[in-house]
Phi, psi and omega in degrees: 000129182293149180256156175080182180268169174291152181289131178277098184292329178295318178296317181296320177294320179295320178297317180298318179295319180292324177295317180294333178283352175100012179279150177280166180295324178295318178297318180296319178302317178293323182292318185263357177076037178234159178284154181302328179297323178292321178295318179299322178300313181293324178296316177297319180294331177285347179083020179275127183291140177290155178288142176276129177248133183247147174273142179289131180278151183290158178284145177216119183057038177078007180230160181226151184269135175283135182287342182269302182271348178061026176264148176276128183222159177289158181302335179291346181277357181253144181300331180200173182295332184263000181277134179266346179254142179287165182299322181296319180290323178296316179295321180297322179293322180293331181283346182293000000 
């Protein structure tokens, strides 16, 4: 005997549209009145790949390594202190 309720396809379609519009899962949860875990479940069911999150690598000789291009760069080459990718790699991804 199946468990749970039937899948709300209207909700899943709405979540897909909001994701394509650039909203985060937490924002979508607030908009549709669901907890973030439920939104994550629907996102996985839609087959949307999760975002890759990278840890910032430590400084060495005043430079830090970019996780994408693996080059050592000064801290000014990164968009922020918590970014693991350099500005050039971030721009290259946006151009794809």
